[in-house]
N, C-alpha and C positions, 0 to 999 in steps of 0.2 A: 901567708894566710890569704885567704879568701875575703875580698870584701863582706861576702854575707857575714861569714863565720864573725868578721871585727864587727859588725853591725850588731848580731846577734851578742856577742858578747858587751858591746856597750850598754845595748837597752836591756840585759840581765842587770848588770853594774848599776844603773839608774832606778829599776826597777827594784834591787837591795835597797840602795840610797833611799827611794823615797818610803817603801816599807818602815825601815829603822826609824826613819825622821817622824813618820806617820805616829809609832808607836810611843815614841819620845812623846808624842805632842798629846796623846790621848793620855798618858802617867799622867803628865801636868795636869791636863783637863781634869781628869778625875779626881786626883790629890786636893786641887782646887774647888771642887764641888763637895769635895770631903768639908774640908776647911769651910766654906761656904754655910754649910747644911748646919756644922757646929755651931758657927757663929748665932744663926739665927735662931737656934734650940734655946740661946743665953741671953738674946736682946727683947726685954719683956714688951716693946714698942710695937714688934712687928709682928701683925697679927693673923690669924690662920689666912684670909685672903691675900696679904702678901706673899704670904708663903706659898701659898696655892700659884700666885702667879708666879714665883721665881724659880717653883719647879718645874712649871709649866716650860718658861723659857730653857730652862738646862734640857729637858727632854729634847725640845726643838732643836737647840744645838748638838744633841747628840744624833740623832737622826738626818742633821745636814752634814754632820763627820762621815756617819756612816754611808751616807748618800752619795758624797764626794769621793771615798774609800773604792765604793762600789764602782763608780765612774772611772775612776783612773786604771783601776783592775782591768775594768773594759777595754780600756786603751791598749792595755799592757797586751792583751789577747789578741786585740787585732792588728798589732805590730808583728806580734809572733805568728799570726798568720800570715802575716802577708809577707815574711822572710821565708814560710813553708813552702809559698806555693812557686817560687821561683826555683 
């Protein structure tokens, strides 16, 4: 096998591994958010301002998660382009 072909296969494997791990993490985070939202609805001492703050934190977490995924995907695209040039 050619070294470039082996490198492409390794990058493909790592990309698939990352995507599967990332998707599993997203499922866990989303389930945690659902549980937290359910608990907040049942706790009388959490006022609307507290709920708002928690919801903003969850939204920022999702945004950071999406930006991280986008950055990693761009990195894989650059790797693939680098191997295509040779």
